[in-house]
N, C-alpha and C positions, 0 to 999 in steps of 0.2 A: 413479440420476440425482441430481444435486446438489440438496439441499434448501435453496434460497435463500429469504430473507425478502422480497427486493425484486426488481424487474426489473433487467436489465442497465443500462438507462438510469438508473434511480434510484441504483444503486450508483456508476455513473460520475459522476453529479452530486455525490454525497457526496464522492467522491475529489477532484473539482475544488474543492469547498468547502474541503477540508482544506488546500489550497495557499494559502488566504487567511488573513491574520492577523486579519481582521475577525471570524472565527468563534471565535477563541480567547477566548471569554468565556462564563461560565455563564449559562444562560437565553437565550442568543442563538438566534433562530429561523432555520431554514433552510427555504426554500420549495420547494414541489413543482416539479420541472423541467418539468412539463406545464401548470402553472397557477401563475403567479408571485404570485397573490393568496391562495393557500392555504398555510398553515404546515404543513410535513410533519414536521420534526424540531425538537427543542429540545436544545441543548447542555447536558449534565448535568455534564460534567467535561472537562478538557483537559490536555495536557502541552505545554509550550513550553520545551524544553531547547536554546535557541539560544545559551547561554553569556553572555547579556547580564544585567546587574544581578545578578550573583552566581548565576545559574541554572546548572544542569548543562550542560556543553558537548557532550554526546553528539550533539546535532542532532535527536533525536527530537521530532517534533511530531505530535500526534494529537488527535482530538476524540471524545468519548463522547456519543452522541446517543440520545434516546428518541423513538420514534415518537409523535406527538401523539395518534394513535388508541389508543395503548397506555396512556395516562396512567391511566385509570380501572382497566383490567385489572391493571396492575402494582401499583397501590395496594391493590387488594382481593385480590390473589393471593399465594400463597406463593412464586411465581416472578416474577422481574423480567427482562424481555428488553430488551437494549440492543445498540447497534451501535457499533463503533469503526472510524473511518476514519483511516488513517495517511498522512501527507504523504510524497510521493515525493522523488526526487533533485532538489535545487536546484543548478544548475551553479555558483552563486556561493558554495556552502557546502562548504568543504573536508572537513568531517566526513562529509557525504553521499558525496562522491566517494571518500574513503578507504574507506568502508564498501562501496561498489560494487566497488572493487578487491578487497576481501577476499572478497566473494561470488564474483567472477570467478575468482580463483585457488584457490578452495576452502579458503581460510584459515579456521581456527576462531577467528581473532582477532575476527571479527565477533560472536562469541557470548561474549566475555569480559566481565568485570564492567564495568558502567557504559557499555557500548556501547548503541546504539539498540535492538538486539535484546533485550539484557538488561533495559533499562529498560521496554520494551513488555511483556515477560513479567511483570515485577514489577507493572506497572500492572494487568494482568488479575488477578493473585493478590490485590492489595490491594483491588480492587473486590469480588472474591469474599468476602473477609474482612469488608468493610464491610457488605455485604448479609446475610451470615451472622449478624452481630450483631443484625440487625433481624428475624431469623428467616426470611429469604428466600433462595431459591436463585437464583443468577445464571446466565442464559443469554446468551451473547454471539455476535454475528455480526461478522466482521471483513472489512475491505475496504481496498484501497489500489492505487495505480498505481506502477509502477516499483519503486523501493526500498520504497515503502509497501506494495506487494504482497508483496515478499519478507518484510517484517516480519510481515505478516498470516499468511503461510504458516508462518513460524517459530512464532508465537504459537499458531496452530491445532494444530501438531504437539505443542507443549509442554503444552497445556492441553485435552486431548480431553474432559475431564469438564465443561468450561465453554464452550468454543467450539463452537457447533453448526454453523457454516458459514463458509467463506472464499471470497469472490468477488473475484478480482484481475484487474488489467489490466497487461499488459506486465511481468510479474513474473519476475525471475531465479529459477532453481531453487535452493533452499537445502538440498537433500538432503545435500550434503557437510558441512554445518555441524551436522547432527543427530547424536545419539549412536547407537551401534550398535543399541541396542534400538529406538529410534524408526525408524531406517532399515529394520529388519526389518518393523516395522508398516507402513511405507510400501510395501515390496515385497509384503507379504501382502494389501494392499488394504484395510487398516483404515480409511483415510480416503477411500475412493473415492466415497462418496456425500456427502461434506462439502465438497469443494473443487473450484473451477473457475478456470482461468486463461485469459484470452483475449488473444492477441497477434497482431501482424501478421507475416506471413511475412518481410517485409523489415526487421524490427526486430531487430538483433543484441543489444540489451539484453534485450528480452522473451524472446528465445530462448537466453539465456545458460545454459549448463550443461543444455541441453535433452535431452541423451542420458542424463542421470541419471534414475533413477526419480522419478516425481511422484505425490503422494498422491491426486490427484483426476483431473479431466478437463481435458485441454489442448485448447483450440480455437484453431486457427491460421487466420486469415483472409488473403486475398490482395488487399490493398488496394494495387494497383500504382501508382496515381497518387500516394498519399502516400509510397510507397517511392521514387518518383522524386525526392523531395526529399532523399533520403539517410536514414540510419538515424534521425536525430533527427526528421525529418518523420514517419517510420513509427512512431516511439516516442511521439509527442505524445499526451497524454491525450484531445485533441479529435479524434483521427484515426479514432475509432470512429463508426459510423453505426448507428442503431437503427430497427427497423420500427415500425409503429403500435402494436404490442403491447408495445413497450419492450425487445424482445429484440435481440441483436446482429445486424447485417445486414452482408453482404459488399459492399454497394454502395459503390464508392470515392468519396471526396470529390474534387471538382474542384480543380485547382490554381489558386490565385488569387495576384495580386501580394502580398497580405497574408501568405499562407502562405510564399511564397518568401522574403520579407523576414524573417519570423520564423525560418525555418530557418537563414538566413545568420547571424542574430544569435546563435542557439543555438550554431552551430559556433564562432563567435568567442569566446563565453564559455567553452565547454569547453576550447578550444585554449589560451586565456589562462591558465586555472586550472592545466592540466597543465604548461604552460611554466614558470609560477611555482614549482610543486612540484618540477620537475626542477632548476631553478636552486638552490632551497633544499637539495635532496638533494646536489647536486654540491658546494655550498659546505660542507656538513657533512662530506662525504668528504675534502675538501681540508684540513680543520682537524683531522682525526683521524689 
């Protein structure tokens, strides 16, 4: 059974927070999803590689958080326990869409130098070194939705001595991006108690490359009403429902005018981005 630090609902809330630029600040507090008056996490570090103001343009955005309840324990212990949440695909960010295509095609380009995957891997290794200098061992839990979930899986596979668990939502399978040695570990069940991915049956992104071996447990829910909105509706991070204990529930969300409007907007954004990319590609082909 996957050894997760938080409930599904808490991980999902962290993943939603990772989509907000407001949390990209050290010491920013993130509140408990079940009690908006209680601070649950504090942001200890973040990555904002959006290409603005001279920053790296890989597109990686992540937050490193510490559980408020762990402050005293981490301070007085030889081990520091943190959680990293990775932002998922943003339809208006070409770097994200290009990375999604790499995953879908099984291309190893997604793992090349300075990609989001490479940057995330380096972030974990750098954090490990920083705490090692303080005489502390680092234990990390990773989480993410969509592309953020794929990055979480990649980091978990690459850093088994540091990453204790990976809880992801609607994450494409990154098996084809891993080295032969890691692929063998995946097939042999080395990660089976460390990783879990939850996706909707009607979500073609979350089920991307699903026939390839996966390191942990795959949970496929059948949320038909969200699926009725199309794959973007089924893929939405807010399409998941949780029971009173915070675990994933298969109870479908009711379709509302707001959800329909949101799904239509998402379709338009994605279609527009791919249309512009196609025009750009055709233009380059004509000039070569």
